[in-house]
C-alpha positions as CSV (number, residue, x, y, z in Angstrom):
1,X,-21.7,-7.0,32.1
2,X,-18.8,-7.2,29.3
3,X,-18.2,-10.8,27.6
4,X,-14.8,-11.6,25.9
5,X,-14.3,-15.0,24.1
6,X,-11.5,-16.2,22.6
7,X,-11.8,-18.8,19.6
8,X,-8.6,-20.8,19.8
9,X,-7.9,-23.2,17.0
10,X,-8.1,-26.9,17.9
11,X,-4.7,-29.0,17.0
12,X,-6.8,-30.2,14.3
13,X,-7.7,-27.2,12.7
14,X,-3.5,-25.8,12.8
15,X,-2.5,-24.9,9.3
16,X,0.7,-24.8,8.6
17,X,2.8,-22.0,6.6
18,X,6.1,-21.9,5.6
19,X,7.1,-18.2,6.4
20,X,10.4,-17.0,4.2
21,X,11.6,-13.3,4.4
22,X,13.2,-11.6,1.1
23,X,14.7,-8.6,1.5
24,X,17.6,-6.3,-0.4
25,X,20.6,-8.5,1.1
26,X,18.7,-11.3,-1.0
27,X,18.9,-9.7,-4.3
28,X,15.3,-7.7,-4.5
29,X,15.4,-4.4,-6.5
30,X,13.1,-2.8,-4.1
31,X,11.3,-3.2,-1.0
32,X,8.1,-2.0,-2.2
33,X,6.4,-5.0,-3.6
34,X,2.6,-4.7,-5.4
35,X,2.3,-8.3,-6.0
36,X,4.2,-11.8,-5.1
37,X,3.2,-14.5,-8.6
38,X,4.2,-18.4,-8.0
39,X,4.5,-19.8,-11.0
40,X,4.1,-23.3,-12.4
41,X,7.5,-24.1,-11.5
42,X,7.2,-22.9,-7.9
43,X,9.5,-19.4,-8.7
44,X,8.3,-16.4,-7.4
45,X,7.8,-13.5,-9.4
46,X,7.6,-9.8,-7.6
47,X,6.4,-6.8,-9.4
48,X,7.9,-3.7,-7.6
49,X,8.2,0.3,-7.8
50,X,11.7,-0.9,-9.6
51,X,11.1,-3.7,-11.8
52,X,10.2,-7.3,-12.1
53,X,11.9,-9.8,-9.8
54,X,12.5,-13.5,-10.1
55,X,13.1,-15.4,-7.2
56,X,13.9,-19.2,-8.0
57,X,14.6,-20.2,-4.2
58,X,18.3,-19.1,-4.1
59,X,19.1,-16.2,-6.6
60,X,17.1,-13.2,-7.3
61,X,16.9,-11.8,-11.0
62,X,15.9,-8.3,-11.4
63,X,14.5,-7.3,-14.8
64,X,14.6,-3.5,-15.5
65,X,14.0,-1.0,-19.1
66,X,17.3,-1.1,-20.2
67,X,18.0,0.6,-23.7
68,X,20.8,-1.6,-24.6
69,X,19.1,-4.7,-23.3
70,X,16.9,-6.6,-26.2
71,X,15.6,-9.0,-23.4
72,X,14.2,-5.6,-21.6
73,X,11.0,-5.1,-20.1
74,X,9.0,-2.3,-20.7
75,X,7.4,-0.1,-17.6
76,X,9.4,0.0,-14.5
77,X,6.3,-0.2,-11.7
78,X,5.0,-3.7,-12.5
79,X,1.4,-3.8,-11.0
80,X,0.0,-7.2,-12.4
81,X,1.5,-10.6,-13.2
82,X,-1.0,-13.0,-14.9
83,X,0.2,-16.6,-16.1
84,X,-1.6,-17.9,-19.1
85,X,-2.7,-21.5,-19.3
86,X,0.7,-21.7,-21.8
87,X,2.0,-21.0,-19.0
88,X,3.6,-17.7,-20.1
89,X,3.6,-14.7,-18.2
90,X,1.8,-11.2,-18.7
91,X,3.4,-8.3,-16.9
92,X,2.0,-4.9,-17.1
93,X,2.5,-1.3,-15.6
94,X,0.4,1.5,-16.1
95,X,1.8,2.2,-19.6
96,X,2.6,-1.1,-21.0
97,X,2.3,-4.7,-21.3
98,X,5.1,-7.5,-21.6
99,X,5.0,-11.3,-22.2
100,X,7.3,-13.6,-20.7
101,X,7.6,-16.6,-22.9
102,X,8.1,-19.8,-20.6
103,X,11.1,-22.0,-21.7
104,X,9.1,-25.0,-19.9
105,X,5.8,-24.4,-21.3
C-alpha cells in the first residue's frame, strides 16, 4: 500500500515574489553568474566569469580589467561580493580583492 501526500499552501501562506529575467540582451557580460548581491540602494551586482556587472534596474554596466582604465578592477572571475557596514563593496576572485567605494555611504 502506498500513500502520496501533497502539501498545498493555503492562500494565507502564499509568498509573493517578483521574478525578473536579466540576460545578455540586457547587457549582462556572461551567462555564467557566480553570485548576485542587492546592495543598500537596491542595485544588483553580478559576479560572473567575465567581470563584474552592475544592474540599476534599467541599464547594465560591466567592469573588466582594462589596462588603460584607471577605474578598472583586477581579476575577471568575480566569485565573491560583500557589502560592508560603510556601504562599500569588496569583490574578489581567486587572485585578488577589489574595493568599490560607495558614493552614497
